[in-house]
N, C-alpha and C positions, 0 to 999 in steps of 0.2 A: 573983826566981828567974832562974838563968842559963839561956840557950838551949841547946837540943840542938846538938851539932856533927854536922850530918848528913854533912858532907863526910868527917869521920873515920870515921863508921859505914859510909858507902858504901865508902871505901878498904879497910876492914877486910874487908868482904864480898868485894870484888874480890881481895884477897890470898888469902883462903881458897878462892875459886873457883879461882885460879891454882895454888894448892898442890895441891888435889884434882886437877886436870887433869893436872899434872905427875906426881903419884902414879899415876894411872891410866895415863898413857903409859908410865911405867916399868914397871909391872906387865905391861902389854901387851907391851912390848919383851922383858921376861924371858920371858914365855910363849912369844913367838915364837922366842926363842933356845934355850929349854929346854923343848921339848914334853914334855908328861906322857906316860908310857909307856901303852900299851894294857893292857886287862884281862888278868891273867894273867902279865904281865911283872913284873919286880922293881920295887920302889918308886923314887921320885926320889932324887936325891943328897941326904943328910943324914937321910934317913928310914930306921928300922931295920925290917927285915922282921918281920912277926908270927910268932912260933912257935906251932905247934899243940900241942907237947907241951913244956913247960918242963923236965921232969924227964930227958929224953933228952940225952946228951952231944952236944956239937957235933961234926959230922964233917968232917975234914980234906978239902979239895978237891984 
């Protein structure tokens, strides 16, 4: 039976850890650059505000 390649497994774990750390750093940087609005303010970019009454026509601003 062939031996397990522990070097390969270790390297894969290291790469996965590095990938997760980079993703976490990216999310942290995004959060710093684009802070979430406080309660009561409109949603973040890309989100649609929730309508209370969907039957009412949209009002021009």
